[in-house]
C-alpha positions as CSV (number, residue, x, y, z in Angstrom):
1,X,210.7,-154.8,47.1
2,X,210.5,-158.1,45.2
3,X,211.5,-158.4,41.6
4,X,209.9,-160.5,38.9
5,X,210.8,-160.6,35.2
6,X,208.3,-161.4,32.6
7,X,209.1,-164.2,30.0
8,X,209.8,-161.3,27.3
9,X,212.2,-159.6,29.9
10,X,214.0,-162.9,30.4
11,X,214.4,-163.6,26.7
12,X,215.6,-160.0,26.2
13,X,218.2,-160.3,28.8
14,X,219.4,-163.8,27.7
15,X,219.8,-162.3,24.2
16,X,221.7,-159.4,25.4
17,X,224.3,-161.6,27.5
18,X,224.5,-164.1,24.7
19,X,225.3,-161.3,22.2
20,X,227.9,-159.9,24.5
21,X,229.6,-163.1,25.2
22,X,229.9,-164.0,21.5
23,X,230.7,-160.5,20.3
24,X,232.5,-158.7,23.0
25,X,233.4,-160.5,26.2
26,X,232.4,-162.0,29.5
27,X,233.4,-158.8,31.1
28,X,231.0,-156.8,29.1
29,X,228.3,-159.1,29.9
30,X,229.0,-159.0,33.7
31,X,229.2,-155.3,33.5
32,X,225.8,-155.1,31.8
33,X,224.2,-157.4,34.4
34,X,225.6,-155.2,37.1
35,X,224.3,-152.0,35.6
36,X,220.8,-153.5,35.2
37,X,220.8,-154.9,38.7
38,X,221.9,-151.4,40.1
39,X,219.3,-149.5,38.1
40,X,216.6,-152.3,39.5
41,X,217.9,-151.6,43.0
42,X,217.4,-147.9,42.7
43,X,214.0,-148.3,41.3
44,X,213.0,-150.8,44.2
45,X,214.3,-148.2,46.7
46,X,212.5,-145.4,45.1
47,X,215.4,-143.4,44.4
48,X,214.8,-143.0,40.6
49,X,211.7,-143.3,38.4
50,X,211.5,-143.2,34.8
51,X,208.9,-141.6,32.5
52,X,205.6,-143.1,31.8
53,X,205.4,-144.8,28.3
54,X,203.1,-147.0,26.4
55,X,204.9,-150.4,25.4
56,X,202.9,-152.9,23.5
57,X,199.6,-151.6,24.6
58,X,200.5,-151.4,28.3
59,X,201.2,-148.2,30.3
60,X,204.4,-148.5,32.1
61,X,207.8,-146.8,32.8
62,X,211.0,-146.8,31.4
63,X,214.5,-146.3,32.7
64,X,217.7,-146.2,30.4
65,X,220.6,-148.5,31.1
66,X,222.6,-147.7,27.9
67,X,222.4,-149.2,25.4
68,X,219.3,-150.7,26.8
69,X,216.1,-149.4,28.2
70,X,214.3,-151.4,31.1
71,X,210.5,-151.1,30.9
72,X,208.7,-151.9,34.2
73,X,205.6,-151.6,36.3
74,X,205.0,-151.7,40.1
75,X,202.6,-154.3,41.1
76,X,201.9,-154.2,44.8
77,X,205.1,-154.7,46.3
78,X,206.9,-156.2,43.2
79,X,208.8,-154.5,40.6
80,X,207.9,-156.3,37.3
81,X,210.4,-156.1,34.5
82,X,208.5,-156.1,31.3
83,X,211.2,-155.7,28.7
84,X,215.0,-155.1,28.6
85,X,215.2,-153.7,25.0
86,X,218.4,-152.3,23.0
87,X,217.7,-148.8,22.2
88,X,219.2,-149.0,18.8
89,X,216.4,-151.3,17.7
90,X,213.0,-150.1,16.3
91,X,211.2,-148.3,19.1
92,X,208.5,-150.3,21.0
93,X,207.3,-147.4,23.1
94,X,205.1,-144.5,22.6
95,X,204.3,-141.6,24.9
96,X,201.7,-142.5,27.3
97,X,198.4,-140.4,27.0
């Protein structure tokens, strides 16, 4: 399955990596990238599936990659990453109805 990141997800990921590079280490940044990539691999293969939530007015799914949540949808044969959001921030999700 192909992957696509929205511009918001790209900004989220860039901000997370920059934060870790400045405040932790390159090793921590690389570890986060590996963890997110692994979660996306598992999602792409259908081995995991997060709960349905509503984010910014859109129904999607979420998977936890501590301390982040990855919000995504499946569009045809593409895993679309909508957001990569730190869980300590103000919540952006509400339960899907």
